[in-house]
N, C-alpha and C positions, 0 to 999 in steps of 0.2 A: 289393369296392369298385369303384365305377365312377370314371371320370375326373372326373365333376362333383363327387362328394362328396370326393375327393382335393383337387381345386381349391379347394373350400370349406374343408377343413380348413387347406390350406396359406394361404389368405387370413386365415382366422381367427388362425392362428398369427403372421403377419406383423403383424396389428393389435395383438396381445397383445404381441408384441415392441416394437413402436412404442410403445405406451402405458407399458409397462415402462422403456424407455430415456427417454422424456420424463420419467417420474417419478424416475428415478435422476439425470438431468442437473439437475433442479429441486433435489433434495437437495444435490447437490454444490455447485450455485450458491449455495444458502442457506448452507451451511458456509463456503464462501469468503467471502461477505459478512460473516459473523459474524466470521471470523477477521480481516478487514481492519479491521472496526469495532473490534475489540478491540486491534488493532496501532496503529491510529490513537488511540485513547485513551491508550495507554501512552506513544506518542510525544508526544502533547499534553501529557501530565504531566511527561516529561522535560524537554521545551523549557520549561514553565512553571517547573520547579525551576531550571534553568540560567539563566533570565530574572531570577529573584528573586535568585540567588547574584550574577549580574552586576551587577544594580541595587544590591545592597548593598555590592559591592566599590567601584562608582563614586561611591556616597554617602560611603563612608569614605575614598576616595583619588581625588578628582576629577583632580588634576594627573597621577597616574600613568596614569588611565585615558585622559586627553586625549593624552599623550605616547605611550602605547601604540597608540592609534587612528592617531595620525600616523605612527608607524613602520610598522604593518601597511599603511597606505595608500601609504607610501612604497616598501616592498618589493614590493607587488603592482604598483605602477607600473613599477619596474625590471623585474619578470619579464614584464610585458606588452610592454614595449619590446623585451626580449630575445628574446621568441617571435615577434614580428612583424617 
């Protein structure tokens, strides 16, 4: 084997490696995107369910809901003042 054929073989191997890496990175990126999509769908479903439950509670007990909101706001204000 002469130096020219070795150089050509190394260049070809480099191109093949580069192409394989690009394909692998593409597959990993697609898999991550799919997992994020599934996770966001699950999160959206859970938040919708919590919203429906909270809405039902507010409709059943509006005075308790308003009092609870006031209490949470009061506690957050106290906490904020204590930390600043």
